[in-house]
C-alpha positions in Angstrom: 24.2 21.0 59.2 20.7 21.0 60.7 18.0 18.4 59.6 14.7 18.5 61.5 16.3 20.2 64.6 19.1 17.8 64.7 22.6 19.0 64.0 25.4 17.1 62.2 29.0 17.8 61.4 29.9 17.5 57.7 33.5 16.6 56.7 35.2 17.3 53.5 38.7 17.3 52.0 40.5 20.5 52.8 41.8 21.6 49.4 44.6 23.7 51.0 45.9 21.2 53.5 45.1 18.0 51.5 43.3 16.3 54.4 39.9 15.7 55.8 38.4 18.9 57.3 35.3 20.0 59.2 33.3 22.2 56.9 31.7 24.1 59.8 35.2 25.0 61.1 36.3 26.1 57.7 33.3 28.5 57.3 33.8 30.0 60.8 37.5 30.3 60.3 37.1 32.2 57.1 34.5 34.6 58.6 31.8 33.2 56.5 29.5 31.9 59.2 28.7 32.6 62.9 28.5 30.1 65.7 25.1 29.1 67.0 24.3 28.7 70.6 24.6 25.2 72.1 21.5 23.1 71.4 21.1 19.3 71.5 18.1 16.9 71.5 16.4 16.1 74.9 17.0 12.4 74.5 20.7 12.7 73.7 23.1 10.9 76.0 25.2 12.8 78.5 28.4 11.8 76.6 26.9 13.3 73.4 26.1 16.6 75.2 29.7 16.9 76.5 31.1 16.3 73.0 28.8 18.8 71.4 29.8 21.5 74.0 33.4 20.8 73.4 33.0 21.3 69.6 31.0 24.4 70.2 33.8 25.9 72.3 36.3 25.2 69.5 34.1 26.9 67.0 33.8 30.0 69.2 37.6 30.1 69.4 37.8 30.0 65.6 35.2 32.7 65.3 37.2 35.0 67.7 40.3 34.5 65.6 38.4 35.4 62.4 37.1 38.5 64.2 40.6 39.6 65.2 41.8 39.0 61.6 38.8 40.9 60.3 37.9 38.2 57.9 34.7 37.9 56.0 31.7 39.3 57.8 34.0 40.7 60.6 35.7 43.1 58.2 35.6 46.7 59.4 36.2 48.2 56.0 32.8 49.3 54.7 33.8 49.0 51.1 34.7 45.4 51.5 31.4 44.7 53.1 29.5 46.6 50.4 31.3 44.7 47.6 30.4 41.4 49.2 26.8 42.1 50.1 24.0 41.4 47.6 20.6 43.0 47.7 18.7 40.3 46.0 15.3 40.8 44.4 12.8 38.0 45.1 9.7 37.0 43.1 6.4 38.5 44.1 8.1 41.7 45.5 7.5 45.2 44.2 11.0 45.4 42.7 10.6 42.2 40.7 10.2 43.0 37.0 10.2 39.9 34.9 9.9 41.8 31.6 13.0 43.8 32.3 14.9 40.7 33.5 13.9 38.6 30.4 14.9 41.5 28.1 18.3 41.8 29.8 18.9 38.0 29.5 17.9 38.2 25.9 20.4 41.0 25.2 23.1 38.9 26.9 22.7 36.1 24.4 19.5 34.4 25.7 21.4 32.8 28.6 22.6 33.7 32.1 24.8 32.2 34.7 23.2 31.3 38.0 23.4 29.2 41.2 20.6 26.9 42.3 19.7 28.1 45.8 16.8 25.8 46.6 14.8 23.0 45.1 11.0 23.1 45.7 10.0 20.3 43.4 12.0 17.9 41.3 11.8 20.1 38.2 11.1 23.5 39.9 14.0 25.5 41.4 15.0 28.9 42.9 18.0 30.1 41.0 20.2 33.1 42.0 21.3 35.2 39.0 24.3 37.1 40.5 24.7 39.5 37.5 21.1 40.6 37.9 21.0 40.3 41.7 17.7 38.5 41.4 16.4 35.1 42.4 13.9 33.5 40.0 11.6 30.6 40.1 12.5 28.3 37.2 10.4 25.3 36.0 12.0 23.1 33.4 10.4 23.6 30.0 8.0 20.9 28.7 8.6 18.5 31.6 6.1 17.5 34.3 7.0 16.7 37.9 6.2 13.2 39.2 3.0 13.2 41.3 3.7 13.8 44.9 1.0 16.0 46.4 -1.4 15.1 49.2 -3.6 13.1 46.9 -0.7 11.0 45.6 -0.3 7.5 46.7 2.4 6.6 49.2 4.5 5.0 46.4 4.1 8.2 44.3 5.1 10.4 47.2 8.2 8.2 47.9 9.2 8.5 44.2 8.7 12.3 44.3 11.1 12.5 47.3 13.6 10.4 45.5 13.3 12.6 42.4 13.8 15.8 44.5 16.9 14.2 46.2 18.3 13.3 42.8 17.9 16.9 41.7 19.6 18.2 44.9 22.5 15.9 44.3 22.7 17.0 40.7 22.4 20.8 40.9 21.8 22.2 44.4 24.3 25.1 45.0 25.8 24.3 41.6 26.8 26.8 39.0 24.3 26.5 36.1 23.5 28.2 32.8 19.8 29.1 32.3 17.7 30.2 29.4 14.2 31.7 29.8 11.3 31.0 27.4 8.0 32.0 28.9 6.7 33.5 32.2 3.7 32.3 34.3 2.3 35.3 36.0 0.1 33.3 38.4 3.0 31.4 39.8 5.6 34.1 39.2 7.7 31.4 37.6 9.7 31.3 34.5 9.7 28.3 32.1 13.1 27.5 30.7 16.1 25.3 30.4 19.0 24.7 32.8 22.4 23.4 31.9 25.3 22.1 34.0 28.8 22.8 32.6 27.0 24.6 29.7 26.1 21.3 27.9 24.5 18.9 30.4 20.7 19.4 30.2 19.0 19.0 33.5 15.7 18.2 31.9 17.3 15.3 30.0 18.9 14.0 33.2 15.6 14.0 35.1 13.8 12.3 32.2 16.5 9.8 31.6 16.3 8.6 35.2 12.6 8.4 35.2 12.1 11.4 37.6 10.0 13.5 35.1 7.6 13.0 32.3 6.8 14.7 29.0 3.4 15.8 27.9 2.0 15.1 24.4 3.8 17.4 21.9 1.9 20.5 20.8 2.5 22.8 17.9 4.0 25.5 20.2 6.9 23.2 21.2 10.3 23.3 19.5 10.5 20.0 17.6 14.2 19.5 17.9 14.3 20.1 21.6 11.2 18.1 22.3 12.8 15.2 20.3 15.9 15.5 22.5 13.8 15.2 25.6 11.8 12.4 24.1 14.9 10.4 23.5 16.0 11.0 27.1 12.7 9.7 28.4 12.9 6.7 26.1 16.1 5.7 28.1 14.1 5.5 31.3 11.2 3.7 29.6 13.5 1.0 28.2 15.4 0.7 31.5 12.2 0.7 33.6 13.5 3.6 35.8 11.7 5.8 38.2 8.2 6.5 36.9 8.5 3.6 34.4 9.7 1.0 36.9 6.2 -0.4 37.6 4.8 0.0 34.1 3.0 -3.2 33.1 5.2 -5.3 30.9 3.9 -7.0 27.8 2.4 -3.8 26.4 1.0 -3.8 22.9 4.2 -2.3 21.6 6.4 -5.0 23.2 4.1 -7.8 22.0 4.8 -7.0 18.4 8.4 -6.0 19.0 9.8 -9.4 18.4 8.0 -9.9 15.1 10.6 -8.3 12.9 10.9 -10.0 9.5 12.3 -9.9 6.0 9.8 -9.2 3.2 9.2 -7.9 -0.2 7.4 -4.6 -0.9 4.4 -5.2 -3.2 2.6 -1.9 -3.2 3.0 1.8 -2.1 -0.2 3.3 -0.9 1.2 6.7 0.1 4.4 8.3 1.3 4.0 6.7 4.7 2.3 3.4 4.1 3.1 0.3 2.0 2.2 -3.3 1.6 4.9 -5.9 2.4 4.7 -9.7 2.0 6.5 -11.7 4.7 9.1 -13.9 3.0 8.9 -16.6 5.7 5.1 -16.8 6.2 3.7 -15.4 3.0 1.4 -13.0 4.9 0.8 -9.8 3.0 -0.2 -6.8 5.0 -0.2 -3.0 4.9 2.2 -1.2 7.3 2.7 2.4 8.3 6.1 4.1 8.7 6.7 4.8 12.4 7.3 8.4 13.4 6.5 9.7 9.9 3.5 11.5 8.3 3.5 12.2 4.6 1.0 14.6 2.9 -2.4 13.1 2.2 -3.4 11.9 -1.3 -6.7 12.7 -2.9 -9.4 9.9 -2.8 -12.5 9.2 -4.8 -14.5 10.5 -1.8 -12.4 13.6 -1.5 -10.8 14.3 -4.9 -9.9 17.8 -4.0 -8.2 17.1 -0.7 -4.8 16.2 -1.9 -2.1 18.0 0.0 1.0 19.5 -1.6 3.8 17.0 -2.3 1.6 14.0 -1.6 2.2 12.6 -5.1 6.0 13.2 -4.8 6.1 11.5 -1.4 4.3 8.4 -2.8 6.5 8.3 -5.9 9.7 8.7 -3.8 8.8 5.7 -1.7 7.9 3.8 -4.8 11.3 4.5 -6.4 13.1 3.6 -3.2 11.6 0.2 -2.3 8.9 -1.2 -4.7 9.7 -4.8 -5.5 12.7 -4.8 -3.2 13.6 -7.1 -0.3 13.5 -5.1 2.9 13.9 -5.6 6.6 10.8 -4.6 8.6 11.3 -3.6 12.2 7.9 -3.4 14.0 7.6 -0.6 16.5 4.0 -0.7 17.8 0.4 -1.1 16.7 -2.8 0.7 17.5 -6.5 0.7 16.6 -7.5 3.9 14.9 -10.5 5.9 16.1 -11.5 8.2 18.9 -11.2 7.0 22.5 -14.9 7.8 23.1 -16.3 5.6 20.3 -19.2 3.4 21.3 -18.2 -0.3 21.9 -21.1 -1.2 19.5 -19.2 0.3 16.6 -17.3 -2.2 14.5 -13.7 -2.6 15.6 -11.2 -1.2 13.0 -8.2 -3.2 12.1 -5.0 -2.4 14.0 -2.4 -0.2 12.3 1.1 -1.5 12.6 3.9 1.0 12.6 7.4 0.0 11.4 10.8 0.9 10.3 11.7 -0.2 6.7 15.4 -0.9 6.1 16.9 -1.4 2.6 20.5 -1.2 1.3 21.8 0.1 4.6 19.2 2.9 4.7 16.0 3.5 6.6 13.0 4.6 4.5 11.6 6.5 7.4 14.7 8.7 7.6 15.1 9.0 3.8 11.6 10.3 3.1 12.0 12.9 5.9 15.4 13.9 4.6 13.9 14.5 1.1 11.4 16.9 2.6 8.4 14.7 1.7 7.3 13.8 5.2 7.3 15.3 8.7 8.3 13.6 12.0 5.6 12.7 14.5 6.0 11.4 17.9 4.6 8.0 18.8 2.2 7.8 21.8 4.1 8.4 25.1 3.4 4.9 26.3 5.0 3.4 23.2 8.7 2.6 22.9 10.5 5.2 20.8 12.0 4.2 17.5 15.8 3.9 17.5 15.8 6.0 14.3 13.8 8.9 16.0 16.9 11.0 16.5 18.0 10.5 12.9 14.6 11.5 11.6 14.5 14.7 13.7 18.0 15.6 12.5 16.9 14.9 8.9 13.8 17.0 9.3 15.8 19.9 10.5 18.2 19.7 7.5 15.2 19.5 5.1 13.6 22.5 6.8 16.8 24.5 6.6 17.2 23.5 2.9 13.5 24.3 2.2 13.0 21.0 0.6 9.5 19.7 -0.4 6.9 20.4 2.2 9.3 23.0 3.8 9.5 25.0 0.6 7.9 28.4 0.1 5.9 29.6 -2.8 3.9 27.5 -5.3 4.0 23.7 -5.3 3.8 21.1 -8.1 0.4 20.3 -9.4 -0.3 17.0 -11.2 -3.1 16.6 -13.6 -3.4 13.4 -15.7 -6.0 12.5 -18.3 -7.6 9.2 -17.3 -8.3 7.2 -20.4 -9.4 4.1 -18.6 -13.0 3.6 -19.5 -13.1 6.8 -21.5 -16.2 7.1 -23.8 -15.6 10.5 -25.4 -14.7 9.6 -29.0 -12.9 12.8 -29.6 -10.6 12.2 -26.6 -10.0 8.6 -27.7 -9.2 9.7 -31.2 -6.7 12.3 -29.9 -4.7 9.7 -28.0 -5.0 7.1 -30.8 -3.4 9.7 -33.1 -0.7 10.4 -30.5 0.2 6.7 -30.1 0.2 6.2 -33.8 3.1 8.7 -33.9 4.7 7.6 -30.6 4.4 3.9 -30.6 7.2 3.4 -28.0 6.7 5.2 -24.7 7.5 4.8 -21.0 5.2 4.6 -18.1 4.3 3.1 -14.7 1.8 0.3 -14.0 -0.8 1.9 -11.7 -3.2 -1.1 -11.3 -3.4 -4.7 -12.4 -7.0 -5.5 -13.4 -6.1 -9.0 -14.6 -2.9 -10.8 -15.5 -2.7 -9.0 -18.8 -5.0 -6.0 -18.5 -3.4 -3.1 -16.8 -3.9 0.6 -16.0 -0.7 2.3 -17.1 0.4 5.9 -16.5 2.1 7.1 -19.7 4.8 9.7 -19.0 5.0 11.2 -22.5 1.2 11.6 -22.8 0.5 12.6 -19.2 -2.4 10.2 -19.1 -3.6 6.8 -17.9 -4.6 4.1 -20.4 -6.2 0.7 -20.3 -3.4 -1.5 -21.7 -3.8 -5.1 -22.8 -0.9 -7.4 -23.6 -1.4 -8.5 -27.2 -0.8 -12.0 -28.3 -1.9 -13.8 -25.1 -5.1 -14.9 -23.6 -5.4 -15.2 -19.8 -8.1 -17.3 -18.2 -11.3 -15.4 -17.2 -12.3 -14.7 -13.6 -15.1 -17.0 -12.7 -15.8 -18.3 -9.2 -18.2 -20.9 -10.8 -15.2 -22.5 -12.5 -12.8 -22.9 -9.5 -9.9 -24.3 -11.5 -10.1 -21.6 -14.0 -10.6 -18.9 -11.4 -7.6 -20.2 -9.5 -5.4 -19.6 -12.6 -6.9 -16.2 -13.1 -6.0 -15.2 -9.5 -2.4 -16.6 -9.9 -2.0 -14.5 -13.1 -3.3 -11.4 -11.4 -1.0 -12.1 -8.5 1.9 -12.6 -10.8 1.2 -9.2 -12.5 1.0 -7.5 -9.1 4.3 -9.0 -7.9 6.2 -8.2 -11.1 4.4 -5.1 -12.6 2.5 -3.1 -10.0 4.1 0.4 -9.7 7.1 -0.7 -11.8 8.6 1.6 -14.4 7.9 0.0 -17.8 8.3 0.5 -21.5 5.3 0.1 -23.7 4.9 -0.5 -27.5 1.4 0.4 -28.7 0.4 -1.9 -31.6 -3.3 -1.1 -31.9 -6.4 0.2 -30.1 -10.2 0.1 -30.3 -13.1 2.4 -30.0 -13.5 1.5 -26.3 -10.2 3.3 -25.4 -8.3 0.0 -25.0 -4.7 0.0 -26.2 -2.9 -3.3 -27.2 0.8 -4.0 -27.5 4.0 -5.2 -25.8 5.0 -4.3 -22.3 8.6 -4.6 -21.2 9.8 -4.5 -17.6 13.4 -4.7 -16.7 14.2 -5.5 -20.3 11.8 -8.6 -20.3 8.7 -9.0 -22.4 6.1 -9.4 -19.7 3.7 -11.5 -21.9 6.5 -14.1 -22.4 7.0 -14.3 -18.6 3.3 -14.9 -18.1 3.3 -17.6 -20.8 6.4 -19.3 -19.3 4.6 -19.5 -15.9 1.6 -21.2 -17.6 -0.7 -18.4 -16.7 -1.9 -17.5 -20.2 -2.3 -19.0 -23.6 -1.0 -17.8 -27.0 -3.7 -15.9 -28.8 -2.2 -15.1 -32.2 -4.3 -13.1 -34.6 -2.6 -12.4 -37.9 -4.0 -9.9 -40.3 -5.6 -7.8 -37.6 -3.1 -5.1 -36.9 0.6 -5.3 -36.1 1.6 -8.6 -34.4 4.0 -10.0 -31.9 6.6 -12.6 -32.8 4.5 -15.8 -32.8 7.3 -18.2 -32.5 8.7 -16.6 -29.3 5.2 -16.8 -27.7 4.7 -20.4 -28.7 8.1 -21.4 -27.4 7.3 -19.7 -24.1 4.0 -21.6 -24.0 5.7 -24.9 -24.8 8.2 -24.3 -22.0 5.4 -24.0 -19.5 3.6 -27.0 -21.0 6.8 -29.1 -20.6 7.2 -28.0 -17.0 3.5 -28.6 -16.4 3.1 -25.2 -14.9 -0.2 -23.4 -14.2 -2.7 -24.1 -16.9 -0.7 -27.2 -17.9 -0.7 -28.8 -14.5 -2.5 -32.1 -15.1 -3.9 -31.9 -11.5 -5.9 -28.9 -12.4 -8.0 -30.8 -15.0 -8.5 -27.8 -17.1 -10.1 -28.4 -20.5 -8.1 -26.0 -22.8 -10.1 -27.0 -25.9 -13.1 -25.2 -24.4 -11.1 -22.1 -23.4 -9.0 -21.5 -26.4 -9.9 -22.8 -30.0 -8.1 -26.1 -30.6 -6.7 -24.7 -33.8 -4.9 -21.4 -34.3 -6.5 -18.6 -36.3 -6.8 -19.5 -40.0 -5.2 -22.9 -39.6 -5.7 -25.2 -42.6 -7.6 -28.4 -42.0 -8.2 -31.6 -43.8 -10.8 -34.4 -43.5 -14.5 -34.5 -43.5 -17.4 -35.4 -41.2 -21.0 -36.3 -41.5 -23.1 -33.7 -39.6 -26.6 -32.4 -39.0 -27.2 -28.6 -38.4 -29.2 -28.0 -35.2 -29.2 -24.2 -34.6 -28.3 -20.9 -36.3 -27.0 -18.4 -33.8 -25.3 -16.4 -36.6 -25.6 -16.5 -40.4 -21.9 -17.1 -40.7 -21.7 -20.1 -38.4 -24.1 -22.8 -37.1 -24.1 -25.5 -34.5 -23.9 -29.0 -35.8 -23.7 -32.5 -34.3 -22.0 -35.5 -35.7 -24.4 -38.1 -37.1 -22.2 -40.8 -35.4 -23.3 -40.6 -31.8 -20.9 -43.2 -30.4 -18.9 -40.6 -28.4 -22.0 -38.7 -27.3 -23.5 -41.9 -25.8 -20.3 -42.5 -23.8 -20.4 -38.9 -22.5 -24.1 -39.4 -21.5 -23.2 -42.6 -19.7 -20.4 -41.0 -17.7 -22.5 -38.0 -16.7 -25.4 -40.1 -15.7 -23.2 -42.2 -13.5 -20.9 -39.6 -11.9 -22.9 -36.4 -11.8 -25.3 -36.0 -8.9 -27.3 -32.7 -9.0 -28.1 -33.1 -5.2 -24.4 -32.9 -4.3 -23.2 -30.5 -7.0 -22.8 -26.8 -5.9 -25.1 -24.2 -7.1 -23.8 -21.3 -9.3 -22.7 -18.2 -7.4 -23.9 -14.8 -8.4 -23.1 -12.9 -10.5 -23.3 -15.6 -13.2 -21.1 -14.7 -16.3 -21.5 -15.4 -19.9 -19.1 -18.2 -20.9 -19.4 -20.2 -17.7 -19.7 -24.0 -18.2 -22.4 -25.7 -16.1 -24.8 -28.5 -15.8 -28.3 -27.4 -16.8 -31.8 -29.0 -16.4 -33.4 -29.5 -19.8 -37.1 -28.7 -19.7 -38.4 -31.4 -22.0 -37.0 -34.5 -20.3 -36.0 -33.0 -16.9 -32.4 -34.4 -17.3 -29.1 -32.6 -16.7 -26.8 -31.9 -19.5 -23.5 -30.1 -20.1 -23.9 -26.5 -21.1 -22.4 -23.0 -21.3 -24.0 -19.7 -20.3 -24.7 -18.0 -23.7 -26.5 -15.0 -22.3 -27.5 -13.7 -18.8 -31.1 -12.6 -19.2 -31.8 -11.7 -15.5 -30.6 -12.5 -12.0 -32.8 -15.6 -12.2 -32.7 -16.7 -15.8 -29.9 -17.5 -18.3 -29.8 -18.7 -21.9 -27.8 -21.9 -21.9 -26.2 -23.6 -24.9 -26.1 -27.4 -24.5 -22.6 -28.0 -25.7 -23.3 -31.6 -26.8 -26.4 -30.9 -28.7 -26.1 -27.3 -30.1 -29.5 -26.1 -28.9 -30.2 -23.2 -26.5 -32.8 -22.9 -23.8 -33.7 -20.4 -21.1 -33.0 -22.0 -17.8 -33.8 -20.9 -14.3 -30.7 -20.4 -12.1 -32.1 -22.9 -9.7 -31.8 -25.4 -12.6 -28.0 -25.0 -13.0 -25.1 -26.5 -11.2 -21.3 -26.1 -11.2 -19.5 -28.3 -13.7 -16.2 -29.7 -12.6 -13.4 -29.5 -15.1 -13.0 -33.2 -15.0 -16.3 -33.5 -16.9 -14.8 -31.3 -19.6 -11.3 -32.6 -20.0 -10.9 -35.4 -22.5 -14.6 -35.2 -23.2 -14.9 -32.5 -26.0 -18.2 -30.8 -26.7 -20.1 -32.7 -29.4 -21.8 -29.7 -30.8 -19.4 -28.0 -33.1 -19.4 -24.6 -34.7 -19.6 -24.9 -38.5 -19.0 -22.1 -40.9 -19.3 -22.0 -44.7 -15.7 -21.8 -46.0 -14.5 -19.0 -48.2 -17.8 -17.1 -48.2 -19.6 -14.7 -45.9 -23.2 -13.4 -45.6 -25.1 -10.6 -44.0 -25.4 -11.0 -40.2 -28.6 -11.2 -38.3 -28.5 -7.6 -37.2 -28.8 -6.4 -40.8 -32.1 -4.8 -41.1 -33.7 -7.0 -43.7 -31.2 -9.3 -45.3 -30.0 -11.1 -42.2 -33.4 -12.1 -41.0 -34.4 -13.2 -44.4 -31.2 -15.2 -44.9 -31.8 -17.1 -41.7 -35.1 -18.5 -43.0 -33.4 -19.4 -46.3 -30.6 -21.3 -44.5 -33.1 -23.2 -42.3 -35.0 -24.3 -45.4 -31.8 -25.4 -47.1 -30.1 -27.2 -44.3 -32.6 -28.3 -41.7 -33.1 -32.1 -41.2 -30.4 -33.0 -43.8 -27.5 -35.3 -43.3 -24.6 -33.2 -44.6 -21.0 -33.9 -45.5 -18.6 -31.2 -44.3 -15.2 -31.0 -46.1 -13.0 -29.3 -43.5 -10.8 -26.5 -44.9 -9.6 -24.2 -42.1 -10.5 -23.1 -38.6 -10.9 -19.6 -37.1 -11.5 -19.0 -33.4 -13.1 -22.3 -32.8 -15.2 -22.3 -35.9 -14.6 -25.1 -38.4 -15.1 -23.8 -41.9 -16.1 -26.3 -44.4 -17.7 -26.9 -47.8 -21.1 -28.3 -47.2 -22.6 -30.9 -49.5 -25.5 -33.2 -49.6 -24.6 -36.7 -48.4 -24.2 -38.1 -51.9 -22.3 -35.2 -53.4 -18.6 -34.4 -53.7 -18.4 -31.6 -56.3 -17.8 -28.2 -54.7 -19.8 -26.6 -57.5 -22.8 -28.4 -56.2 -22.1 -27.4 -52.6 -24.4 -25.2 -50.5 -21.6 -22.6 -50.5 -21.7 -22.3 -54.2 -25.5 -22.3 -54.2 -25.6 -19.3 -51.8 -23.1 -17.4 -54.1 -25.2 -18.2 -57.1 -28.4 -16.9 -55.5 -26.8 -13.7 -54.4 -27.1 -14.5 -50.6 -23.3 -14.6 -50.0 -20.0 -13.3 -51.4 -16.4 -14.5 -51.4 -14.6 -13.6 -48.2 -11.4 -11.6 -48.3 -10.4 -12.8 -44.8 -8.7 -15.9 -46.1 -6.7 -16.7 -49.2 -9.1 -18.0 -51.8 -7.9 -21.4 -53.4 -7.4 -21.5 -57.1 -9.3 -24.7 -57.7 -12.5 -22.9 -56.7 -12.1 -20.2 -59.4 -15.5 -21.0 -60.8 -17.0 -19.7 -57.6 -15.8 -16.2 -58.6 -17.5 -16.5 -61.9 -20.7 -17.5 -60.1 -20.4 -14.4 -57.8 -19.7 -12.1 -60.8 -22.8 -13.3 -62.6 -25.0 -13.0 -59.5 -23.7 -9.4 -58.9 -24.3 -8.4 -62.5 -27.7 -10.0 -62.5 -28.5 -8.2 -59.2 -29.4 -11.5 -57.6 -30.5 -11.7 -54.0 -28.8 -9.2 -51.8 -26.8 -7.6 -54.6 -30.1 -6.0 -55.6 -30.3 -4.2 -52.2 -26.6 -3.5 -52.0 -26.3 -5.5 -48.8 -23.3 -7.5 -50.0 -21.3 -4.4 -51.2 -18.5 -3.3 -48.8 -19.5 -4.7 -45.4 -17.3 -6.6 -43.2 -14.5 -7.1 -45.7 -13.7 -3.4 -45.7 -14.7 -2.4 -42.2 -15.2 -5.1 -39.6 -12.1 -7.2 -40.4 -9.8 -4.4 -41.2 -10.2 -2.8 -37.8 -7.9 -3.8 -34.9 -9.3 -6.9 -33.2 -8.4 -8.4 -29.9 -10.0 -10.5 -27.2 -10.5 -8.7 -23.9 -11.1 -10.4 -20.6 
């Protein structure tokens, strides 16, 4: 063997004699080689020269013997010589026809047997195809040679030589099987694949040892074969072989690799993204399935851009893992955006790509197997997912079975009527009629607006509705009341963790003209409202006589359970004043007792604000507030300010601070504030309001109370004539009088009483009876009328027949008895 003009003797085991033999001698002896002339290096020693000449002489003797025996090339039979002589066609010669050759290989089953004659580059070979008597240039399909040209560094050139030597050891002069794919005319070279022993892929071997590299996948590449090569290259990446040996460790992918965790899936955004809360740390974050791309859903910005099967992909992932405990294996993370984005642009949050495991399955693989997502390759510098091969295999099966995105023909189209916030009364009436006939339906919670207000997809009606859990009252969202706002967020969080994207059963009990539907929602066989009450995240809000009702005793038992456990609202550390959130007495609860009061304002004809003439408690409250409240240290109210927020407000007359509640938001700068201890209202600048801590409300009830006239009702203020006239009449009757209130019942925080002058006790001489007599009121049908007041009916009948007061204008006929209070009623938050 000659290397750089120096000659060597190669020894090998003689298969015939079973001993070590000189290959040169074997070739000459069989007539398969001729003997060169004697040639040695100038610097060789005299002893080496003598040895070489001796070996040369022996080879010539063997050659003469082969000649005499007419072996090999010394044969004199022309037919033997012809049969063992190849006229080989080389590339770039006139006889070379690559079209004809490729067609011939195709006819022979798209593969051909060959022998690797020479290796020009690690992944580029000259291969003899004996059957076709042609030598071809073959470059391995999809793979790139390691850099080794003149511009390469010394280290790169060294690696290139190692790569070529590896290829020589692997395939040089070996029998191989080749398949041809494309032809490069400029280089007269085929692109193709090369196998050893028909199954060992040379490209995989080069990649697995780090002696070749893949480019980024393009659409023209065969996905299954590219995936096979990608897996091979991954072995070299993980093992730091060849090209990957000196890759910097601690890459972005590796930094997150050890952050695998157990978590709970809280939301599915699409077929390939989901939100998971880390069980150990409590961190909740959106993750993306590694190596998977699901069809894109429509958005508000692009409502018509939904791709086929996007909805099915999201729903598949939802049914697989929503609410379940999963194992999250983090693969890598990257910051989205174009590489050439200006540095001044805001940095986008990193996207973390993961494998999600549940019940012995991998969601990445399952969604691909269902034909609802395609496989994508991670960046070439990222570590390959260990499920990559499974995903590729699953994708091929789904493609062969024409599942989902691989199907042909039309695809499913989903159109749902969105009733959330619907204002079209005909549409609302249509669905109200539907639910009146189909009270029990199934659905899925699409969004949790509050702890008890939800957007629900109804399967039977193919629509979304605004659903409110009837029978409970969650606390409102209000950053200006931190303790209350905290409970609101906890309730909303509870709803998200237990309801969001869950399959539910819904019983519709009632609805209103604003397209809100009220009822009972059941998830996993459990009444959700009861669960919310048991966690102390809502209050019982029972309203009999106003549509179908829930079982009050069950709700009250759930509330008492939370109260006993001091959960949520009932936690004494929260200092929440429930009396100011929910009426202290249930709806239409009978009352006893009396109080001495003075009416101070008339916000509505059917209730007034009054204060107790005994000011002992009020003076104590004033003393506490004067001592403990410092307006210079108290926080200002945050925008937007909401109606119903408790605050401290500066009263214009004495420039002192008093407890109040926002009665009406007039503008960004001005609010109407009701002073809860005095019953009067005033417009106050926002700068003259401060946050009111719950500790200044708890155990210090508002001294201004709502008083209504028991058993009667009158035209409201918005009545065109009667309401405004009545207000003046009431003021003339009740202002600046010390009154006795005989408490009879309560309704939504209003104490209904029979009002008498201080020295009276006869109900027939009450202001209630007087208003009936003058035709300014009528007996209410909202509450059971007591028998002992039967004379009031006689008074009403006479006023009606005599056309007294509003009976003359028909303003007391019909009205709220027949309309307002018969309609479905519920408190919305």
